[in-house]
C-alpha positions as CSV (number, residue, x, y, z in Angstrom):
1,M,0.1,0.3,-0.1
2,S,1.2,3.5,-1.0
3,K,2.0,5.6,1.8
4,I,-0.2,8.9,2.3
5,R,2.4,11.8,1.8
6,V,1.4,14.8,4.1
7,S,2.6,18.4,4.4
8,L,1.9,20.5,7.5
9,I,1.2,24.1,7.2
10,E,0.7,25.3,10.8
11,D,2.2,28.2,12.5
12,H,1.7,27.1,16.0
13,D,5.0,25.3,17.0
14,L,3.7,22.9,19.5
15,T,0.5,21.9,17.4
16,R,2.7,21.5,14.3
17,V,5.2,19.3,16.1
18,G,2.7,17.3,17.8
19,I,0.9,16.5,14.8
20,R,4.1,15.7,13.1
21,T,5.0,13.5,15.7
22,A,1.9,11.6,16.0
23,L,1.7,11.1,12.1
24,Q,5.3,9.7,12.1
25,Q,4.2,6.8,14.4
26,R,1.8,5.6,11.7
27,Q,3.6,3.4,8.9
28,E,0.8,4.4,6.3
29,I,1.9,8.2,6.7
30,E,4.8,9.9,5.3
31,V,5.2,13.6,6.4
32,V,7.1,15.0,3.6
33,G,7.5,18.8,4.9
34,E,6.2,21.4,7.2
35,A,6.0,25.2,7.1
36,A,4.8,27.8,9.6
37,N,3.3,30.2,7.3
38,A,1.5,30.6,4.0
39,S,4.1,31.6,1.8
40,D,6.8,28.8,2.8
41,G,3.9,26.2,2.6
42,L,2.9,27.5,-1.1
43,K,6.5,26.8,-2.1
44,L,6.6,23.5,-0.1
45,V,3.5,22.1,-1.9
46,G,4.7,23.1,-5.2
47,T,8.0,21.6,-4.5
48,V,7.3,18.3,-2.9
49,H,3.4,17.8,-4.2
50,P,2.1,15.8,-1.2
51,D,-1.1,14.0,-1.5
52,I,-2.8,16.2,1.2
53,A,-1.5,19.6,2.8
54,I,-2.9,19.9,6.1
55,V,-3.6,23.8,6.5
56,D,-4.2,26.1,9.3
57,I,-6.8,29.0,8.5
58,G,-5.0,31.2,10.9
59,L,-1.6,31.7,9.5
60,P,0.3,34.8,10.4
61,D,1.0,36.1,6.6
62,Q,-2.1,35.2,4.7
63,D,-5.4,33.3,5.7
64,G,-5.3,29.6,5.0
65,I,-8.7,29.8,3.1
66,D,-6.4,32.1,0.3
67,L,-3.7,29.6,0.6
68,T,-6.1,27.0,-0.2
69,R,-7.2,28.9,-3.4
70,Q,-3.8,29.6,-4.5
71,I,-2.8,25.7,-4.1
72,K,-5.8,24.9,-6.1
73,A,-5.1,27.3,-8.9
74,T,-1.7,26.0,-9.3
75,Q,-2.9,22.4,-10.4
76,D,-3.7,21.8,-14.1
77,G,-5.9,19.0,-15.2
78,E,-3.1,16.8,-15.5
79,G,-0.6,15.3,-12.8
80,P,-0.7,14.5,-9.2
81,H,-3.2,17.1,-7.3
82,T,-2.8,17.9,-3.6
83,K,-5.7,17.7,-1.5
84,V,-6.3,20.3,1.2
85,L,-7.4,19.4,4.5
86,I,-8.3,22.5,6.8
87,L,-7.5,22.1,10.3
88,T,-8.9,24.9,12.6
89,L,-10.6,26.1,15.6
90,R,-13.0,28.1,13.6
91,D,-16.3,26.5,13.1
92,N,-18.4,29.7,12.1
93,K,-20.4,29.3,9.0
94,E,-18.4,32.1,7.2
95,A,-15.2,30.0,7.7
96,V,-16.5,26.6,6.8
97,L,-18.2,28.1,3.3
98,A,-15.4,29.8,2.3
99,A,-13.1,27.0,3.0
100,F,-15.0,24.7,0.8
101,A,-15.6,27.4,-1.8
102,A,-11.8,27.7,-2.2
103,G,-11.6,24.4,-2.8
104,A,-10.8,22.6,0.5
105,D,-11.3,18.9,0.3
106,S,-11.8,18.2,3.9
107,Y,-12.6,20.3,7.3
108,C,-11.5,19.2,10.7
109,M,-11.5,20.9,14.1
110,K,-8.3,21.2,15.9
111,D,-10.0,19.5,18.9
112,I,-10.5,16.2,16.7
113,S,-9.1,13.0,18.2
114,F,-5.9,11.6,16.5
115,D,-7.7,8.4,15.4
116,N,-10.2,10.7,13.5
117,L,-7.5,12.8,12.1
118,L,-6.0,9.6,10.6
119,E,-9.4,8.7,9.2
120,A,-9.9,12.3,7.8
121,L,-6.4,11.6,6.0
122,R,-7.6,8.2,4.7
123,V,-11.0,9.3,3.5
124,T,-9.6,12.5,1.8
125,Y,-6.8,10.6,0.2
126,D,-9.5,8.1,-1.1
127,G,-11.0,11.2,-3.1
128,N,-13.9,11.8,-0.5
129,A,-14.6,14.6,1.7
130,W,-14.3,14.5,5.4
131,I,-16.7,16.6,7.5
132,D,-18.0,16.2,11.1
133,P,-21.7,16.3,11.6
134,A,-21.7,20.0,12.9
135,I,-19.9,21.2,9.8
136,A,-22.1,19.3,7.8
137,R,-25.2,20.9,9.1
138,I,-23.6,24.3,8.6
139,V,-23.2,23.6,5.1
140,L,-26.9,22.3,4.9
141,Q,-28.3,25.5,6.8
142,Q,-26.3,28.3,5.0
143,A,-25.4,26.9,1.3
144,Q,-28.3,25.5,-0.1
145,H,-28.9,28.7,-2.3
146,V,-25.9,31.3,-1.2
147,V,-22.2,30.9,-1.8
148,P,-19.5,33.3,-0.9
149,Q,-18.5,35.9,-3.5
150,A,-15.1,34.1,-4.0
151,A,-17.0,30.8,-5.3
152,E,-18.6,33.2,-8.1
153,T,-15.5,34.7,-9.2
154,T,-12.8,31.9,-8.7
155,P,-12.7,29.2,-11.6
156,E,-11.2,26.7,-9.0
157,A,-13.7,27.2,-6.6
158,K,-16.1,24.5,-5.4
159,T,-19.1,24.4,-3.3
160,V,-21.4,21.8,-2.0
161,A,-24.6,23.9,-2.6
162,I,-27.7,22.1,-3.5
163,N,-29.8,23.1,-6.5
164,A,-32.8,20.8,-6.5
165,A,-36.2,22.0,-4.9
166,D,-37.8,20.4,-1.9
167,A,-40.5,19.1,-4.2
168,E,-38.1,17.4,-6.5
169,Y,-36.2,15.8,-3.5
170,D,-39.6,14.5,-2.1
171,Q,-40.4,13.0,-5.2
172,M,-36.9,11.6,-6.0
173,I,-36.9,10.0,-2.7
174,A,-40.4,8.6,-3.0
175,A,-39.5,7.2,-6.2
176,Y,-36.3,5.6,-5.0
177,P,-36.7,4.8,-1.4
178,L,-33.4,3.9,0.4
179,T,-33.4,0.5,2.2
180,E,-32.8,0.2,5.9
181,R,-29.4,-0.8,5.3
182,E,-28.7,2.0,2.9
183,L,-30.0,4.5,5.4
184,E,-27.6,2.8,8.1
185,V,-24.7,3.4,5.8
186,L,-25.9,7.1,4.8
187,Q,-25.8,7.8,8.6
188,L,-22.2,6.7,8.8
189,I,-21.4,8.7,5.8
190,V,-22.9,11.8,7.3
191,E,-20.7,11.1,10.3
192,G,-17.4,11.1,8.3
193,C,-16.9,7.2,8.3
194,S,-14.8,5.6,5.6
195,N,-15.9,2.6,3.6
196,A,-13.6,0.6,5.9
197,V,-15.0,1.9,8.9
198,I,-18.7,1.5,7.8
199,A,-18.0,-2.2,6.8
200,E,-16.4,-2.5,10.5
201,K,-19.3,-1.0,12.0
202,L,-21.9,-2.9,10.1
203,Y,-20.3,-6.2,9.9
204,I,-20.2,-6.3,6.2
205,T,-17.5,-6.3,3.7
206,V,-15.9,-3.2,2.1
207,G,-17.2,-4.4,-1.4
208,T,-20.8,-4.5,0.0
209,V,-20.4,-0.8,1.6
210,K,-19.2,0.3,-1.8
211,T,-22.2,-1.0,-3.6
212,H,-24.5,0.5,-1.0
213,V,-22.6,3.9,-1.6
214,R,-22.9,3.7,-5.1
215,N,-26.9,3.0,-4.8
216,I,-27.1,5.9,-2.4
217,L,-25.5,8.2,-4.7
218,N,-27.7,7.1,-7.6
219,K,-30.9,7.4,-5.6
220,L,-30.1,10.8,-4.3
221,C,-28.7,11.9,-7.4
222,A,-25.5,13.0,-5.8
223,D,-22.0,13.4,-7.3
224,D,-20.0,12.7,-3.9
225,R,-20.4,11.5,-0.5
226,T,-20.6,15.1,0.7
227,Q,-23.5,16.1,-1.3
228,A,-25.3,12.8,-0.5
229,A,-24.6,13.8,3.2
230,V,-25.8,17.3,2.9
231,R,-29.0,16.1,0.7
232,A,-29.7,13.6,3.3
233,L,-29.7,16.0,6.2
234,R,-31.8,18.6,4.3
235,S,-34.6,15.7,3.2
236,G,-34.5,14.4,6.8
237,L,-33.5,10.9,5.8
238,V,-30.9,11.2,8.6
239,G,-30.8,13.3,11.9
């Protein structure tokens, strides 16, 4: 199995050293560089091309959200792309929405447990977004029809805004109801669990989980797990 190559961009020395030390204890993680500000962080990402950059929002020289936007802007359609995992104390809706609009792939709070941080890295590396339920609800409540200005003016920006009307969702869910097992899988998706964790919790194989996830995405007309989670919360399928 290939190692997940991670760069840390965090100005607080103790936090950065603590994360680095913890990650270095895991064989599947390789810390390929660290920086204490946005300027050095952007150069680092451009030099070592990590799989994931853990970016703090509160950097001293530039907001981590702007750094995220710059990282995404430097990546063309080909070659390895660095995913961005935001790690921050800020859980207000403005910060969350701005981060996703800037292209962040995942969003974690600094009080996250180390096991959950590892899970977030694995999920992000696999191409899925990791968001905790509190963040998902912020996205649900605030990003349904309104996106930050950056999302309108920046080509590389992405959002998890929902475009379908409530009536359309009601009809869709009525026409293609989720099974009891699919609802269980969906609840765990909303909680940020990876396929492996879902399989362990439900005592099924990862292959079976992938089948359920594919069916869920199809029934909810969702492009990815994040969109499925938001739509599930909006429609009341999960709590």
